Gaussian input, Z-matrix of N, CA and C with variables (Angstrom, degrees):
# hf/3-21g

backbone

0 1
 N
 C     1     B1
 C     2     B2     1     A1
 N     3     B3     2     A2     1     D1
 C     4     B4     3     A3     2     D2
 C     5     B5     4     A4     3     D3
 N     6     B6     5     A5     4     D4
 C     7     B7     6     A6     5     D5
 C     8     B8     7     A7     6     D6
 N     9     B9     8     A8     7     D7
 C    10    B10     9     A9     8     D8
 C    11    B11    10    A10     9     D9
 N    12    B12    11    A11    10    D10
 C    13    B13    12    A12    11    D11
 C    14    B14    13    A13    12    D12
 N    15    B15    14    A14    13    D13
 C    16    B16    15    A15    14    D14
 C    17    B17    16    A16    15    D15
 N    18    B18    17    A17    16    D16
 C    19    B19    18    A18    17    D17
 C    20    B20    19    A19    18    D18
 N    21    B21    20    A20    19    D19
 C    22    B22    21    A21    20    D20
 C    23    B23    22    A22    21    D21
 N    24    B24    23    A23    22    D22
 C    25    B25    24    A24    23    D23
 C    26    B26    25    A25    24    D24
 N    27    B27    26    A26    25    D25
 C    28    B28    27    A27    26    D26
 C    29    B29    28    A28    27    D27
 N    30    B30    29    A29    28    D28
 C    31    B31    30    A30    29    D29
 C    32    B32    31    A31    30    D30
 N    33    B33    32    A32    31    D31
 C    34    B34    33    A33    32    D32
 C    35    B35    34    A34    33    D33
 N    36    B36    35    A35    34    D34
 C    37    B37    36    A36    35    D35
 C    38    B38    37    A37    36    D36
 N    39    B39    38    A38    37    D37
 C    40    B40    39    A39    38    D38
 C    41    B41    40    A40    39    D39
 N    42    B42    41    A41    40    D40
 C    43    B43    42    A42    41    D41
 C    44    B44    43    A43    42    D42
 N    45    B45    44    A44    43    D43
 C    46    B46    45    A45    44    D44
 C    47    B47    46    A46    45    D45
 N    48    B48    47    A47    46    D46
 C    49    B49    48    A48    47    D47
 C    50    B50    49    A49    48    D48
 N    51    B51    50    A50    49    D49
 C    52    B52    51    A51    50    D50
 C    53    B53    52    A52    51    D51
 N    54    B54    53    A53    52    D52
 C    55    B55    54    A54    53    D53
 C    56    B56    55    A55    54    D54
 N    57    B57    56    A56    55    D55
 C    58    B58    57    A57    56    D56
 C    59    B59    58    A58    57    D57
 N    60    B60    59    A59    58    D58
 C    61    B61    60    A60    59    D59
 C    62    B62    61    A61    60    D60
 N    63    B63    62    A62    61    D61
 C    64    B64    63    A63    62    D62
 C    65    B65    64    A64    63    D63
 N    66    B66    65    A65    64    D64
 C    67    B67    66    A66    65    D65
 C    68    B68    67    A67    66    D66
 N    69    B69    68    A68    67    D67
 C    70    B70    69    A69    68    D68
 C    71    B71    70    A70    69    D69
 N    72    B72    71    A71    70    D70
 C    73    B73    72    A72    71    D71
 C    74    B74    73    A73    72    D72
 N    75    B75    74    A74    73    D73
 C    76    B76    75    A75    74    D74
 C    77    B77    76    A76    75    D75
 N    78    B78    77    A77    76    D76
 C    79    B79    78    A78    77    D77
 C    80    B80    79    A79    78    D78
 N    81    B81    80    A80    79    D79
 C    82    B82    81    A81    80    D80
 C    83    B83    82    A82    81    D81
 N    84    B84    83    A83    82    D82
 C    85    B85    84    A84    83    D83
 C    86    B86    85    A85    84    D84
 N    87    B87    86    A86    85    D85
 C    88    B88    87    A87    86    D86
 C    89    B89    88    A88    87    D87
 N    90    B90    89    A89    88    D88
 C    91    B91    90    A90    89    D89
 C    92    B92    91    A91    90    D90
 N    93    B93    92    A92    91    D91
 C    94    B94    93    A93    92    D92
 C    95    B95    94    A94    93    D93
 N    96    B96    95    A95    94    D94
 C    97    B97    96    A96    95    D95
 C    98    B98    97    A97    96    D96
 N    99    B99    98    A98    97    D97
 C   100   B100    99    A99    98    D98
 C   101   B101   100   A100    99    D99
 N   102   B102   101   A101   100   D100
 C   103   B103   102   A102   101   D101
 C   104   B104   103   A103   102   D102
 N   105   B105   104   A104   103   D103
 C   106   B106   105   A105   104   D104
 C   107   B107   106   A106   105   D105
 N   108   B108   107   A107   106   D106
 C   109   B109   108   A108   107   D107
 C   110   B110   109   A109   108   D108
 N   111   B111   110   A110   109   D109
 C   112   B112   111   A111   110   D110
 C   113   B113   112   A112   111   D111
 N   114   B114   113   A113   112   D112
 C   115   B115   114   A114   113   D113
 C   116   B116   115   A115   114   D114
 N   117   B117   116   A116   115   D115
 C   118   B118   117   A117   116   D116
 C   119   B119   118   A118   117   D117
 N   120   B120   119   A119   118   D118
 C   121   B121   120   A120   119   D119
 C   122   B122   121   A121   120   D120
 N   123   B123   122   A122   121   D121
 C   124   B124   123   A123   122   D122
 C   125   B125   124   A124   123   D123
 N   126   B126   125   A125   124   D124
 C   127   B127   126   A126   125   D125
 C   128   B128   127   A127   126   D126
 N   129   B129   128   A128   127   D127
 C   130   B130   129   A129   128   D128
 C   131   B131   130   A130   129   D129
 N   132   B132   131   A131   130   D130
 C   133   B133   132   A132   131   D131
 C   134   B134   133   A133   132   D132
 N   135   B135   134   A134   133   D133
 C   136   B136   135   A135   134   D134
 C   137   B137   136   A136   135   D135
 N   138   B138   137   A137   136   D136
 C   139   B139   138   A138   137   D137
 C   140   B140   139   A139   138   D138
 N   141   B141   140   A140   139   D139
 C   142   B142   141   A141   140   D140
 C   143   B143   142   A142   141   D141
 N   144   B144   143   A143   142   D142
 C   145   B145   144   A144   143   D143
 C   146   B146   145   A145   144   D144
 N   147   B147   146   A146   145   D145
 C   148   B148   147   A147   146   D146
 C   149   B149   148   A148   147   D147
 N   150   B150   149   A149   148   D148
 C   151   B151   150   A150   149   D149
 C   152   B152   151   A151   150   D150
 N   153   B153   152   A152   151   D151
 C   154   B154   153   A153   152   D152
 C   155   B155   154   A154   153   D153
 N   156   B156   155   A155   154   D154
 C   157   B157   156   A156   155   D155
 C   158   B158   157   A157   156   D156
 N   159   B159   158   A158   157   D157
 C   160   B160   159   A159   158   D158
 C   161   B161   160   A160   159   D159
 N   162   B162   161   A161   160   D160
 C   163   B163   162   A162   161   D161
 C   164   B164   163   A163   162   D162
 N   165   B165   164   A164   163   D163
 C   166   B166   165   A165   164   D164
 C   167   B167   166   A166   165   D165
 N   168   B168   167   A167   166   D166
 C   169   B169   168   A168   167   D167
 C   170   B170   169   A169   168   D168
 N   171   B171   170   A170   169   D169
 C   172   B172   171   A171   170   D170
 C   173   B173   172   A172   171   D171
 N   174   B174   173   A173   172   D172
 C   175   B175   174   A174   173   D173
 C   176   B176   175   A175   174   D174
 N   177   B177   176   A176   175   D175
 C   178   B178   177   A177   176   D176
 C   179   B179   178   A178   177   D177
 N   180   B180   179   A179   178   D178
 C   181   B181   180   A180   179   D179
 C   182   B182   181   A181   180   D180
 N   183   B183   182   A182   181   D181
 C   184   B184   183   A183   182   D182
 C   185   B185   184   A184   183   D183
 N   186   B186   185   A185   184   D184
 C   187   B187   186   A186   185   D185
 C   188   B188   187   A187   186   D186
 N   189   B189   188   A188   187   D187
 C   190   B190   189   A189   188   D188
 C   191   B191   190   A190   189   D189
 N   192   B192   191   A191   190   D190
 C   193   B193   192   A192   191   D191
 C   194   B194   193   A193   192   D192
 N   195   B195   194   A194   193   D193
 C   196   B196   195   A195   194   D194
 C   197   B197   196   A196   195   D195
 N   198   B198   197   A197   196   D196
 C   199   B199   198   A198   197   D197
 C   200   B200   199   A199   198   D198
 N   201   B201   200   A200   199   D199
 C   202   B202   201   A201   200   D200
 C   203   B203   202   A202   201   D201
 N   204   B204   203   A203   202   D202
 C   205   B205   204   A204   203   D203
 C   206   B206   205   A205   204   D204
 N   207   B207   206   A206   205   D205
 C   208   B208   207   A207   206   D206
 C   209   B209   208   A208   207   D207
 N   210   B210   209   A209   208   D208
 C   211   B211   210   A210   209   D209
 C   212   B212   211   A211   210   D210
 N   213   B213   212   A212   211   D211
 C   214   B214   213   A213   212   D212
 C   215   B215   214   A214   213   D213
 N   216   B216   215   A215   214   D214
 C   217   B217   216   A216   215   D215
 C   218   B218   217   A217   216   D216
 N   219   B219   218   A218   217   D217
 C   220   B220   219   A219   218   D218
 C   221   B221   220   A220   219   D219
 N   222   B222   221   A221   220   D220
 C   223   B223   222   A222   221   D221
 C   224   B224   223   A223   222   D222
 N   225   B225   224   A224   223   D223
 C   226   B226   225   A225   224   D224
 C   227   B227   226   A226   225   D225
 N   228   B228   227   A227   226   D226
 C   229   B229   228   A228   227   D227
 C   230   B230   229   A229   228   D228
 N   231   B231   230   A230   229   D229
 C   232   B232   231   A231   230   D230
 C   233   B233   232   A232   231   D231
 N   234   B234   233   A233   232   D232
 C   235   B235   234   A234   233   D233
 C   236   B236   235   A235   234   D234
 N   237   B237   236   A236   235   D235
 C   238   B238   237   A237   236   D236
 C   239   B239   238   A238   237   D237
 N   240   B240   239   A239   238   D238
 C   241   B241   240   A240   239   D239
 C   242   B242   241   A241   240   D240
 N   243   B243   242   A242   241   D241
 C   244   B244   243   A243   242   D242
 C   245   B245   244   A244   243   D243
 N   246   B246   245   A245   244   D244
 C   247   B247   246   A246   245   D245
 C   248   B248   247   A247   246   D246
 N   249   B249   248   A248   247   D247
 C   250   B250   249   A249   248   D248
 C   251   B251   250   A250   249   D249
 N   252   B252   251   A251   250   D250
 C   253   B253   252   A252   251   D251
 C   254   B254   253   A253   252   D252
 N   255   B255   254   A254   253   D253
 C   256   B256   255   A255   254   D254
 C   257   B257   256   A256   255   D255
 N   258   B258   257   A257   256   D256
 C   259   B259   258   A258   257   D257
 C   260   B260   259   A259   258   D258
 N   261   B261   260   A260   259   D259
 C   262   B262   261   A261   260   D260
 C   263   B263   262   A262   261   D261
 N   264   B264   263   A263   262   D262
 C   265   B265   264   A264   263   D263
 C   266   B266   265   A265   264   D264
 N   267   B267   266   A266   265   D265
 C   268   B268   267   A267   266   D266
 C   269   B269   268   A268   267   D267
 N   270   B270   269   A269   268   D268
 C   271   B271   270   A270   269   D269
 C   272   B272   271   A271   270   D270
 N   273   B273   272   A272   271   D271
 C   274   B274   273   A273   272   D272
 C   275   B275   274   A274   273   D273
 N   276   B276   275   A275   274   D274
 C   277   B277   276   A276   275   D275
 C   278   B278   277   A277   276   D276
 N   279   B279   278   A278   277   D277
 C   280   B280   279   A279   278   D278
 C   281   B281   280   A280   279   D279

   B1=1.4505
   B2=1.5299
   B3=1.3075
   B4=1.4604
   B5=1.5281
   B6=1.3144
   B7=1.4594
   B8=1.5202
   B9=1.3276
   B10=1.4573
   B11=1.5282
   B12=1.3412
   B13=1.4626
   B14=1.5287
   B15=1.3126
   B16=1.4597
   B17=1.5234
   B18=1.3220
   B19=1.4633
   B20=1.5258
   B21=1.3163
   B22=1.4656
   B23=1.5235
   B24=1.3144
   B25=1.4686
   B26=1.5210
   B27=1.3078
   B28=1.4624
   B29=1.5242
   B30=1.3318
   B31=1.4622
   B32=1.5232
   B33=1.3142
   B34=1.4679
   B35=1.5263
   B36=1.3248
   B37=1.4687
   B38=1.5191
   B39=1.3290
   B40=1.4638
   B41=1.5229
   B42=1.3318
   B43=1.4604
   B44=1.5304
   B45=1.3055
   B46=1.4627
   B47=1.5274
   B48=1.3053
   B49=1.4679
   B50=1.5273
   B51=1.3399
   B52=1.4645
   B53=1.5239
   B54=1.3223
   B55=1.4578
   B56=1.5248
   B57=1.3356
   B58=1.4654
   B59=1.5252
   B60=1.3394
   B61=1.4660
   B62=1.5234
   B63=1.3191
   B64=1.4612
   B65=1.5205
   B66=1.3294
   B67=1.4622
   B68=1.5217
   B69=1.3219
   B70=1.4678
   B71=1.5286
   B72=1.3273
   B73=1.4649
   B74=1.5260
   B75=1.3356
   B76=1.4702
   B77=1.5192
   B78=1.3415
   B79=1.4633
   B80=1.5280
   B81=1.3244
   B82=1.4686
   B83=1.5246
   B84=1.3208
   B85=1.4610
   B86=1.5252
   B87=1.3194
   B88=1.4767
   B89=1.5256
   B90=1.3180
   B91=1.4649
   B92=1.5286
   B93=1.3196
   B94=1.4641
   B95=1.5241
   B96=1.3124
   B97=1.4646
   B98=1.5238
   B99=1.3324
   B100=1.4676
   B101=1.5275
   B102=1.3195
   B103=1.4739
   B104=1.5324
   B105=1.3183
   B106=1.4592
   B107=1.5287
   B108=1.3352
   B109=1.4652
   B110=1.5299
   B111=1.3267
   B112=1.4603
   B113=1.5270
   B114=1.3481
   B115=1.4651
   B116=1.5304
   B117=1.3262
   B118=1.4627
   B119=1.5288
   B120=1.3269
   B121=1.4605
   B122=1.5176
   B123=1.3287
   B124=1.4618
   B125=1.5238
   B126=1.3119
   B127=1.4612
   B128=1.5264
   B129=1.3252
   B130=1.4622
   B131=1.5267
   B132=1.3171
   B133=1.4597
   B134=1.5267
   B135=1.3059
   B136=1.4647
   B137=1.5281
   B138=1.3204
   B139=1.4672
   B140=1.5258
   B141=1.3346
   B142=1.4662
   B143=1.5253
   B144=1.3333
   B145=1.4644
   B146=1.5237
   B147=1.3305
   B148=1.4636
   B149=1.5265
   B150=1.3284
   B151=1.4620
   B152=1.5296
   B153=1.3420
   B154=1.4667
   B155=1.5256
   B156=1.3360
   B157=1.4667
   B158=1.5244
   B159=1.3242
   B160=1.4658
   B161=1.5265
   B162=1.3296
   B163=1.4724
   B164=1.5246
   B165=1.3306
   B166=1.4716
   B167=1.5237
   B168=1.3426
   B169=1.4585
   B170=1.5138
   B171=1.3393
   B172=1.4545
   B173=1.5131
   B174=1.3176
   B175=1.4651
   B176=1.5191
   B177=1.3329
   B178=1.4567
   B179=1.5270
   B180=1.3175
   B181=1.4775
   B182=1.5215
   B183=1.3006
   B184=1.4641
   B185=1.5268
   B186=1.3043
   B187=1.4561
   B188=1.5358
   B189=1.2982
   B190=1.4609
   B191=1.5296
   B192=1.3208
   B193=1.4622
   B194=1.5250
   B195=1.3219
   B196=1.4560
   B197=1.5219
   B198=1.3145
   B199=1.4617
   B200=1.5328
   B201=1.3322
   B202=1.4713
   B203=1.5238
   B204=1.3138
   B205=1.4524
   B206=1.5180
   B207=1.3146
   B208=1.4597
   B209=1.5265
   B210=1.3195
   B211=1.4644
   B212=1.5310
   B213=1.3211
   B214=1.4613
   B215=1.5232
   B216=1.3299
   B217=1.4683
   B218=1.5272
   B219=1.3259
   B220=1.4635
   B221=1.5279
   B222=1.3273
   B223=1.4704
   B224=1.5268
   B225=1.3250
   B226=1.4577
   B227=1.5156
   B228=1.3351
   B229=1.4667
   B230=1.5212
   B231=1.3284
   B232=1.4687
   B233=1.5171
   B234=1.3208
   B235=1.4731
   B236=1.5190
   B237=1.3441
   B238=1.4583
   B239=1.5222
   B240=1.3203
   B241=1.4642
   B242=1.5304
   B243=1.3136
   B244=1.4677
   B245=1.5268
   B246=1.3247
   B247=1.4656
   B248=1.5229
   B249=1.3381
   B250=1.4651
   B251=1.5259
   B252=1.3304
   B253=1.4657
   B254=1.5251
   B255=1.3189
   B256=1.4630
   B257=1.5236
   B258=1.3266
   B259=1.4685
   B260=1.5318
   B261=1.3375
   B262=1.4676
   B263=1.5264
   B264=1.3220
   B265=1.4631
   B266=1.5215
   B267=1.3191
   B268=1.4657
   B269=1.5273
   B270=1.3181
   B271=1.4623
   B272=1.5258
   B273=1.3217
   B274=1.4668
   B275=1.5199
   B276=1.3162
   B277=1.4627
   B278=1.5237
   B279=1.3334
   B280=1.4718
   B281=1.5029
   A1=110.43
   A2=116.30
   A3=121.26
   A4=111.90
   A5=117.36
   A6=120.33
   A7=111.18
   A8=116.48
   A9=120.88
   A10=110.57
   A11=117.21
   A12=121.16
   A13=111.29
   A14=116.38
   A15=120.78
   A16=110.50
   A17=116.46
   A18=121.44
   A19=111.02
   A20=116.91
   A21=121.35
   A22=111.62
   A23=117.62
   A24=119.79
   A25=111.76
   A26=117.59
   A27=120.14
   A28=112.72
   A29=116.96
   A30=119.97
   A31=113.78
   A32=118.56
   A33=123.27
   A34=109.96
   A35=118.27
   A36=119.77
   A37=114.87
   A38=118.00
   A39=120.10
   A40=114.38
   A41=118.06
   A42=119.10
   A43=109.33
   A44=115.53
   A45=120.36
   A46=109.93
   A47=116.08
   A48=119.44
   A49=111.49
   A50=117.43
   A51=120.49
   A52=112.21
   A53=117.66
   A54=120.11
   A55=111.94
   A56=117.18
   A57=120.42
   A58=114.06
   A59=117.62
   A60=121.13
   A61=110.24
   A62=116.09
   A63=120.80
   A64=109.05
   A65=115.45
   A66=120.50
   A67=111.09
   A68=116.52
   A69=120.36
   A70=110.63
   A71=116.84
   A72=120.03
   A73=111.80
   A74=117.88
   A75=117.67
   A76=111.84
   A77=117.44
   A78=118.96
   A79=111.08
   A80=116.72
   A81=119.35
   A82=111.21
   A83=117.08
   A84=121.22
   A85=110.88
   A86=116.41
   A87=120.51
   A88=111.60
   A89=116.51
   A90=120.29
   A91=110.80
   A92=117.18
   A93=119.53
   A94=112.25
   A95=117.94
   A96=120.24
   A97=111.31
   A98=117.28
   A99=120.09
   A100=113.03
   A101=117.22
   A102=122.80
   A103=112.11
   A104=116.88
   A105=123.01
   A106=107.18
   A107=119.88
   A108=121.12
   A109=114.66
   A110=117.26
   A111=120.27
   A112=108.66
   A113=117.91
   A114=119.88
   A115=111.02
   A116=117.49
   A117=120.05
   A118=111.03
   A119=115.96
   A120=120.21
   A121=111.99
   A122=116.97
   A123=119.23
   A124=109.68
   A125=116.75
   A126=120.09
   A127=111.74
   A128=117.18
   A129=120.38
   A130=110.74
   A131=115.82
   A132=119.52
   A133=108.53
   A134=115.51
   A135=119.69
   A136=110.89
   A137=117.31
   A138=120.21
   A139=110.89
   A140=116.86
   A141=120.29
   A142=110.68
   A143=116.86
   A144=120.86
   A145=111.32
   A146=117.22
   A147=120.33
   A148=110.26
   A149=117.41
   A150=119.63
   A151=110.86
   A152=117.56
   A153=120.04
   A154=110.14
   A155=116.50
   A156=120.75
   A157=109.45
   A158=116.26
   A159=120.29
   A160=111.36
   A161=117.32
   A162=118.85
   A163=110.81
   A164=116.98
   A165=119.59
   A166=110.97
   A167=116.04
   A168=121.23
   A169=114.49
   A170=117.25
   A171=120.13
   A172=115.45
   A173=118.78
   A174=121.99
   A175=108.79
   A176=117.51
   A177=121.62
   A178=114.13
   A179=118.65
   A180=123.93
   A181=112.56
   A182=117.54
   A183=119.86
   A184=109.76
   A185=116.37
   A186=121.37
   A187=112.04
   A188=117.77
   A189=121.09
   A190=113.54
   A191=118.82
   A192=121.26
   A193=114.52
   A194=119.41
   A195=120.55
   A196=110.19
   A197=115.68
   A198=120.38
   A199=110.07
   A200=117.10
   A201=119.76
   A202=111.47
   A203=115.11
   A204=120.93
   A205=112.51
   A206=114.86
   A207=122.15
   A208=111.34
   A209=117.16
   A210=120.58
   A211=111.51
   A212=116.71
   A213=120.71
   A214=110.93
   A215=116.42
   A216=120.08
   A217=109.73
   A218=117.25
   A219=121.15
   A220=110.81
   A221=116.54
   A222=119.71
   A223=110.89
   A224=115.99
   A225=120.33
   A226=112.75
   A227=117.39
   A228=120.73
   A229=111.61
   A230=116.46
   A231=119.40
   A232=110.68
   A233=117.14
   A234=120.50
   A235=111.02
   A236=117.24
   A237=120.89
   A238=110.84
   A239=117.06
   A240=120.48
   A241=110.36
   A242=117.33
   A243=121.42
   A244=111.65
   A245=116.65
   A246=120.76
   A247=110.55
   A248=116.90
   A249=120.72
   A250=111.16
   A251=117.34
   A252=120.09
   A253=110.47
   A254=117.06
   A255=121.18
   A256=110.72
   A257=116.89
   A258=121.81
   A259=110.46
   A260=115.92
   A261=120.62
   A262=110.82
   A263=116.94
   A264=120.70
   A265=111.42
   A266=116.97
   A267=120.75
   A268=110.86
   A269=117.29
   A270=121.05
   A271=111.31
   A272=117.20
   A273=121.18
   A274=111.90
   A275=117.50
   A276=120.06
   A277=112.96
   A278=117.48
   A279=119.44
   A280=111.89
   D1=-37.76
   D2=-177.46
   D3=-62.14
   D4=-50.51
   D5=-179.37
   D6=-65.19
   D7=-38.00
   D8=179.32
   D9=-64.52
   D10=-43.14
   D11=177.39
   D12=-60.95
   D13=-43.53
   D14=179.69
   D15=-62.97
   D16=-45.04
   D17=179.59
   D18=-62.67
   D19=-49.39
   D20=-178.10
   D21=-62.63
   D22=-39.64
   D23=-178.54
   D24=-67.15
   D25=-26.04
   D26=179.84
   D27=-88.97
   D28=-28.96
   D29=-177.13
   D30=-100.26
   D31=-23.97
   D32=178.47
   D33=-133.85
   D34=62.27
   D35=-172.38
   D36=-70.81
   D37=-19.92
   D38=-173.56
   D39=-94.95
   D40=0.25
   D41=177.88
   D42=-77.62
   D43=163.25
   D44=179.85
   D45=-68.98
   D46=145.82
   D47=179.25
   D48=-72.51
   D49=-10.19
   D50=178.05
   D51=-64.93
   D52=-16.75
   D53=178.17
   D54=-71.97
   D55=-21.68
   D56=-177.83
   D57=-123.52
   D58=-17.74
   D59=-178.97
   D60=-119.68
   D61=143.46
   D62=173.57
   D63=-69.27
   D64=162.76
   D65=179.05
   D66=-58.84
   D67=-43.04
   D68=179.19
   D69=-62.05
   D70=-38.99
   D71=-178.77
   D72=-66.28
   D73=-49.00
   D74=-176.41
   D75=-72.14
   D76=-32.56
   D77=177.53
   D78=-67.50
   D79=-46.12
   D80=179.32
   D81=-65.90
   D82=-33.97
   D83=176.77
   D84=-62.74
   D85=-48.84
   D86=-179.45
   D87=-63.17
   D88=-41.11
   D89=-179.37
   D90=-66.26
   D91=-42.91
   D92=-176.64
   D93=-71.76
   D94=-36.06
   D95=-178.10
   D96=-78.16
   D97=-40.60
   D98=-176.28
   D99=-85.49
   D100=-12.99
   D101=-177.64
   D102=62.67
   D103=21.11
   D104=176.91
   D105=-102.72
   D106=124.39
   D107=-174.55
   D108=-69.75
   D109=-9.89
   D110=-179.62
   D111=-109.53
   D112=121.76
   D113=179.55
   D114=-69.99
   D115=154.76
   D116=178.19
   D117=-67.19
   D118=158.44
   D119=-178.90
   D120=-72.10
   D121=-39.04
   D122=179.20
   D123=-112.02
   D124=146.57
   D125=-177.16
   D126=-70.86
   D127=153.94
   D128=176.79
   D129=-72.96
   D130=169.35
   D131=174.94
   D132=-70.86
   D133=166.41
   D134=-179.41
   D135=-63.40
   D136=-39.66
   D137=179.03
   D138=-62.18
   D139=-44.28
   D140=178.92
   D141=-63.19
   D142=-42.45
   D143=-178.92
   D144=-64.89
   D145=-43.25
   D146=179.97
   D147=-65.11
   D148=-38.13
   D149=177.35
   D150=-66.74
   D151=-35.76
   D152=176.43
   D153=-66.72
   D154=-43.07
   D155=177.85
   D156=-61.13
   D157=-45.70
   D158=-179.97
   D159=-63.67
   D160=-33.57
   D161=177.75
   D162=-65.42
   D163=-31.51
   D164=173.93
   D165=-65.90
   D166=-26.99
   D167=-179.94
   D168=-92.98
   D169=4.25
   D170=176.59
   D171=110.25
   D172=-0.33
   D173=178.10
   D174=-68.93
   D175=132.56
   D176=-173.54
   D177=-91.58
   D178=-12.43
   D179=176.94
   D180=58.10
   D181=38.37
   D182=175.76
   D183=-80.17
   D184=161.50
   D185=-174.68
   D186=-59.39
   D187=-38.02
   D188=-175.20
   D189=-94.81
   D190=7.47
   D191=-175.87
   D192=-77.72
   D193=-21.89
   D194=-176.10
   D195=76.97
   D196=-158.08
   D197=-179.38
   D198=-88.13
   D199=150.00
   D200=-179.84
   D201=-67.58
   D202=150.37
   D203=-179.57
   D204=-90.49
   D205=174.88
   D206=-176.19
   D207=-62.24
   D208=-42.03
   D209=-177.09
   D210=-64.32
   D211=-41.47
   D212=179.86
   D213=-68.59
   D214=-40.44
   D215=177.49
   D216=-64.54
   D217=-39.10
   D218=179.22
   D219=-61.83
   D220=-44.43
   D221=177.83
   D222=-61.73
   D223=-42.32
   D224=178.93
   D225=-65.96
   D226=-38.50
   D227=178.01
   D228=-63.47
   D229=-37.37
   D230=177.05
   D231=-62.25
   D232=-43.63
   D233=177.80
   D234=-68.04
   D235=-39.49
   D236=-179.91
   D237=-62.29
   D238=-36.96
   D239=178.63
   D240=-59.03
   D241=-45.05
   D242=178.52
   D243=-67.58
   D244=-41.50
   D245=179.73
   D246=-64.06
   D247=-42.77
   D248=-179.52
   D249=-65.94
   D250=-37.88
   D251=177.87
   D252=-64.50
   D253=-40.61
   D254=177.55
   D255=-66.50
   D256=-42.06
   D257=178.36
   D258=-60.50
   D259=-41.98
   D260=179.58
   D261=-63.35
   D262=-43.04
   D263=177.60
   D264=-63.79
   D265=-40.77
   D266=179.68
   D267=-65.27
   D268=-36.76
   D269=179.08
   D270=-68.98
   D271=-33.16
   D272=-179.68
   D273=-72.27
   D274=-31.29
   D275=-176.02
   D276=-83.67
   D277=-14.74
   D278=-179.94
   D279=-102.50

């Protein structure tokens, strides 16, 4: 999944992230990165989502940094998995 996500984000950056992430994953990602408790109505693009995932893994998103690498995306995906599980539990209790 990691290599496929990296490939897709570089070759099809403008598609919706719903093609690779579940609704719970992209909503919890947006909420955790933006610190806004309400998720956006429409999902971000794949490039935006991968950059958010990479920021969870330590990517700084500076102008001269280029695209995030596999290792940074992997670290972010590990954190996203935990965040999405917590988001799912929070949604079930309310």
